Every structure is written in C-alpha cells, then in structure tokens.
C-alpha positions in Angstrom: -6.5 -13.3 -20.0 -5.9 -12.1 -23.5 -7.7 -8.7 -24.0 -6.7 -6.0 -21.4 -8.7 -2.8 -21.2 -6.9 0.2 -19.7 -9.1 3.1 -18.8 -7.4 6.5 -19.7 -8.8 9.6 -18.1 -7.2 13.1 -17.8 -4.7 13.3 -15.0 -3.9 9.5 -15.1 -0.7 8.8 -13.1 2.2 8.1 -15.4 3.6 5.5 -12.9 0.4 3.4 -13.0 0.3 3.7 -16.8 3.9 2.4 -17.0 3.2 -0.4 -14.6 0.4 -2.0 -16.6 2.3 -1.6 -19.8 5.4 -3.2 -18.2 3.3 -6.2 -17.2 1.1 -6.7 -20.2 2.6 -4.9 -23.2 6.3 -5.9 -22.9 5.9 -9.6 -22.8 7.6 -10.1 -19.5 5.3 -12.9 -18.3 6.5 -15.5 -20.9 2.8 -15.9 -21.8 0.9 -13.9 -24.4 0.9 -11.7 -26.4 -2.0 -9.7 -25.0 -4.2 -7.2 -26.7 -3.8 -4.0 -24.6 -6.6 -1.5 -25.4 -6.2 2.1 -24.2 -9.8 3.1 -23.7 -11.2 6.6 -23.2 -14.3 8.7 -23.6 -12.8 10.2 -26.7 -9.8 9.3 -28.9 -7.9 12.5 -28.0 -4.5 12.7 -26.3 -4.8 12.5 -22.5 -2.4 14.3 -20.2 -0.6 12.1 -17.8 0.7 13.1 -14.4 3.3 14.4 -13.9 4.4 14.4 -17.5 3.6 13.1 -21.0 0.5 12.2 -22.9 -1.2 9.0 -24.1 -3.8 8.6 -26.9 -6.7 6.1 -26.5 -6.8 3.4 -29.1 -10.4 2.6 -28.4 -13.5 4.3 -27.1 -15.3 3.0 -24.0 -16.9 0.3 -26.0 -13.5 -1.3 -26.0 -13.9 -2.3 -22.4 -17.0 -4.4 -23.0 -15.5 -7.7 -24.1 -12.1 -7.5 -22.3 -10.9 -10.3 -20.0 -9.5 -7.7 -17.6 -10.2 -4.0 -17.1 -7.6 -1.8 -15.3 -8.5 1.5 -13.8 -5.5 3.7 -13.1 -5.0 6.3 -10.4 -5.3 10.0 -11.1 -3.4 13.0 -9.8 -6.7 14.3 -8.4 -8.6 11.3 -7.0 -11.7 13.4 -6.5 -11.7 14.5 -10.2 -15.0 14.1 -12.0 -15.7 10.7 -13.5 -17.9 11.2 -16.6 -21.3 9.4 -16.6 -20.3 7.5 -19.7 -17.2 6.1 -17.9 -19.3 5.1 -14.8 -21.8 3.3 -17.0 -19.0 1.5 -19.0 -17.4 0.3 -15.8 -20.6 -1.0 -14.3 -21.4 -2.8 -17.6 -18.0 -4.4 -17.7 -18.3 -5.7 -14.1 -21.9 -6.9 -14.7 -20.7 -8.9 -17.7 -18.3 -10.9 -15.5 -15.1 -9.0 -16.4 -12.5 -8.6 -13.6 -12.1 -4.9 -12.9 -9.0 -3.9 -11.0 -8.0 -0.4 -9.7 -4.4 0.7 -9.0 -3.8 3.1 -6.2 -6.2 6.1 -6.3 -8.1 4.4 -9.1 -10.3 3.1 -6.3 -12.0 6.5 -6.2 -13.0 6.0 -9.9 -14.6 2.6 -9.0 -16.3 4.1 -6.0 -17.7 7.0 -8.2 -19.2 4.3 -10.4 -21.0 2.8 -7.4 -19.0 -0.4 -7.7 -17.5 -0.3 -4.2 -20.8 0.1 -2.3 -20.7 -2.5 0.4 -17.5 -4.0 -0.9 -13.9 -4.1 0.5 -11.4 -1.7 -1.0 -8.1 -0.1 -0.3 -5.9 2.7 -1.7 -2.7 4.6 -0.9 -2.5 5.0 2.8 -2.5 8.8 2.6 -5.9 8.7 0.9 -7.7 6.1 3.0 -9.5 8.7 5.2 -10.6 10.6 2.0 -12.0 7.4 0.5 -13.8 6.5 3.6 -15.3 10.0 4.0 -16.3 10.4 0.3 -17.8 6.9 0.0 -19.0 5.8 3.5 -20.6 2.6 2.2 -17.2 1.3 1.0 -15.6 -1.1 3.4 -12.2 0.5 3.5 -9.3 -1.8 4.5 -6.3 0.1 5.9 -3.6 -2.5 6.4 -3.4 -4.5 3.2 -1.6 -4.3 -0.1 -4.6 -5.2 -2.2 -8.2 -6.4 -1.9 -10.4 -8.7 -4.0 -14.2 -8.7 -3.6 -16.9 -9.8 -6.1 -14.6 -9.5 -9.1 -13.3 -6.1 -8.1 -9.7 -5.5 -7.0 -8.1 -2.5 -5.5 -4.5 -1.9 -4.5 -2.4 0.3 -2.2 0.1 2.7 -3.7 2.5 3.2 -5.1 4.2 -0.1 -5.7 1.2 -1.9 -4.4 -0.1 -1.7 -8.0 2.7 -4.1 -9.0 1.7 -6.5 -6.2 -1.8 -6.4 -7.6 -0.7 -7.1 -11.1 1.5 -10.0 -10.0 -1.5 -11.4 -8.1 -3.6 -11.2 -11.3 -0.9 -12.9 -13.4 -0.5 -15.6 -10.8 -4.3 -16.1 -10.4 -5.1 -16.2 -14.2 -1.8 -17.4 -15.8 -0.2 -19.5 -13.0 2.8 -19.3 -10.7 5.3 -19.9 -13.5 4.3 -16.8 -15.4 4.1 -14.8 -12.1 7.6 -15.9 -11.1 9.0 -15.1 -14.5 7.4 -11.6 -14.3 8.8 -11.0 -10.8 12.3 -12.0 -11.9 12.2 -9.6 -14.8 10.9 -6.8 -12.7 13.5 -7.6 -10.0 10.9 -7.7 -7.2 9.7 -10.3 -4.7 7.4 -12.9 -6.4 4.9 -12.8 -3.6 3.8 -10.1 -1.1 0.4 -11.3 0.0 -2.6 -9.0 -0.2 -3.0 -9.2 3.6 0.5 -7.8 4.3 0.3 -4.4 5.9 1.2 -1.3 3.9 4.6 -0.1 5.2 3.5 3.4 6.4 6.1 5.9 7.5 4.9 7.1 10.9 7.3 9.8 12.2 7.2 11.0 15.8 4.4 13.6 16.0 4.9 17.0 17.6 8.2 16.3 19.3 8.7 18.9 22.0 11.7 21.1 21.5 12.7 21.2 25.1 11.7 20.2 28.6 11.7 17.0 30.5 9.7 15.0 27.9 12.1 16.0 25.1 15.2 15.0 27.1 13.5 11.8 28.2 12.8 10.9 24.5 16.4 11.6 23.6 17.6 9.3 26.4 15.2 6.5 25.6 16.2 6.5 21.9 19.9 6.1 23.0 19.2 3.1 25.2 16.5 1.2 23.3 18.3 -2.1 23.7 18.2 -1.8 27.5 15.2 -3.3 29.4 13.7 0.1 30.1 10.0 0.6 30.8 7.5 3.3 31.7 8.7 3.6 35.3 12.2 4.3 33.9 10.9 7.0 31.6 9.0 8.6 34.4 12.0 8.6 36.7 14.2 10.1 34.0 11.6 12.9 33.6 11.5 13.3 37.4 7.7 12.7 37.4 5.3 10.2 38.9 4.2 7.5 36.4 0.7 8.9 36.3 1.9 12.5 35.8 4.4 11.4 33.2 1.7 9.5 31.3 -0.5 12.6 31.1 2.3 14.9 30.1 3.6 12.4 27.5 0.2 12.0 25.9 -0.3 15.8 25.8 3.1 16.4 24.2 3.3 13.4 21.8 -0.3 12.4 21.0 0.4 8.8 22.0 1.0 6.8 25.2 4.5 6.2 26.5 4.1 2.4 26.1 2.9 2.6 22.5 5.6 5.1 21.6 8.4 3.0 23.1 7.2 -0.2 21.2 7.1 1.7 17.9 10.6 3.0 18.4 11.9 -0.5 19.0 10.1 -1.8 16.0 11.5 1.0 13.8 15.0 0.1 15.1 14.4 -3.6 14.4 13.3 -2.7 10.8 16.4 -0.7 10.3 18.6 -3.5 11.5 16.8 -6.0 9.3 17.3 -3.7 6.3 20.9 -2.8 6.8 22.7 -5.6 8.7 23.1 -9.3 8.6 22.5 -9.8 12.3 20.4 -12.8 13.2 16.8 -12.3 14.1 17.7 -13.2 17.7 20.4 -10.4 17.7 18.0 -7.9 16.1 15.5 -8.7 18.8 18.1 -8.1 21.5 19.5 -4.9 19.9 16.1 -3.4 19.5 15.0 -4.1 23.1 12.3 -6.6 22.1 14.1 -9.4 23.9 13.5 -12.5 22.0 13.0 -13.5 18.4 9.6 -14.9 19.3 8.5 -11.5 20.7 9.9 -9.7 17.7 8.0 -12.0 15.4 4.8 -11.5 17.3 5.1 -7.7 17.4 6.0 -7.4 13.7 3.1 -9.7 12.8 0.7 -7.6 14.8 2.0 -4.2 13.5 3.0 -5.0 9.9 1.3 -8.3 9.1 4.7 -9.9 8.2 7.7 -11.7 9.9 11.2 -10.5 10.4 12.6 -12.9 7.8 10.0 -11.8 5.2 10.6 -8.2 5.9 14.4 -8.7 5.5 13.9 -10.5 2.2 11.8 -7.7 0.9 13.7 -4.6 2.1 17.3 -5.6 2.8 19.8 -3.2 1.3 
C-alpha cells in the first residue's frame, strides 16, 4: 500500500479528510512514506464541511493506479456524483484496487453502482436513507465497517478510524496498526462486527399519568428484581391493560424498555466506576455477570470488559 488516492468532492467532510491524512500523510504507522493523491474532477479548490478548502493535486486519472482509493463522506450524502467520478470509481474497482468509503461516502459508492448486491454500512442516522435510495444494497445496521468484494464502508463518525486501522492491519501488519493506534490514542482493535453505539433515548415520555410515575419509580429501583407484574401493580393496572397502555405511550413493550434501561445503567457504571463486572450486573438489575455478558453481546456485539476498555472515563 504505497499510493493512496483520496477522492475530493464539494462538501467533503473535514473530519474524514483529516482522518485519512492523519493516518497516511503524517507517518504515524512507522511504515511508509505513502504517496497521497488528492483527486478531483477539476484541480480547483473544494469547499470542505463545515470549514476550509482543499485543492486536488491530481485529476480523476490519479485514481487509476493507486493501491487504495478512499471515498470521503459529504455534508449532503445525496448530492450529485458526477458521471466522470462514477466512471473513475468503477474503473478503479475493476482494476483490483481496494476502494473504501468513510461514513456517508457509502452513498458515493452506491451512486457509482458499486454497492449493488453488496454489503455496506454508514452512519446509523443515515442507514434508512441509504436503504431507501439504494434498495439493492445489503445495508448492515449493527457493524463498525464492512468488507465485500474489495469494497469497504464504515460507520461514522469515528468508525472511519476503525476502518483505516483495519486497512493498515490488513495490508501492513499488526505492528504498524498497533503503532498507529498508540499514536492516535485509541483502541488498537474494534472489530468490524462490533455494533455501532447508538444513543437511543426514551421516546415520547408521557409528561404525567400512571405510566409516567411508573417509569420514574422503575428508574429509581433498577437494581431491584422488579418485573412487568411489579410495573403493572405500580400503575394500578392489570398486566394486559398495562402492556397496552405502555406500548401506546412509549412505542415499546415494558419488557424491552426495562431491559434497555438496565443495559444503559450498566454502560454508565462500566464507563464511570471501577466496580467489578459482577457488581455492575447486580447494580443494574441484570443479576449475574453471565447474564450481563449475554445481554451486552446480543444488544451491542461486545462484552462488558471490552466496552469498559473502550469507553472508561
């Protein structure tokens, strides 16, 4: 991996542009140097989002003999992709070059027809838009990055760094990847299959009434062995009537809601305390460390220990 082609289009996200330059232009891997080509349809300054400009050093022909082509996200993922760009991306992929998109750059690959029938991901807030705009793309919703037929896509925003680390590890070896991770002060490995950590706030919390007071009470006693019958009794309803009222008010079932609140509490404890995993499981109402591990694996694709290493304060 010696020649790196970076596609520059109007509205390119400044963060993505900075990421690829931090990885391949600054010499952080201990391997190199690399020839980084900034390629665009014209050699005119391109506005970056939210600030700044960058000037391509090469036209689109600069992509043709690169070892890696990087497609950056844009402020408007649905912005037009010129026909010349679509053709250049298809030609690069057809020649055997690895083509990788950061964050909303997946939309550019899809516009070029490169994601038809292939797995891809993007920032969690854009997943529905990608699936709707390109229904033949196999959108994966719970991963940090994907790799399929020489095409890679990443979640956002920091998922782009995970993808870059993966590429460095794959092509340059673990020593270079570990050196890069240390210099970027980030975990050396977050596997592509790990779930995106999506903030999922409580939807449509009722301002008053029995459901609202029951929610407040449940959040105050999450460590206790409460279940759906206890919630229904607190709301002074039958279990069946409570279930209907809760779903109507919250858009989710009582059982699912209670599990997610306990998992959020467990995440907070893992991030901000040094409690053992056993104690975190008890304090969050999940009972045992085995149950906590099982639930976190199912919801987030990771373990309590890995989550703590990644996100501890």
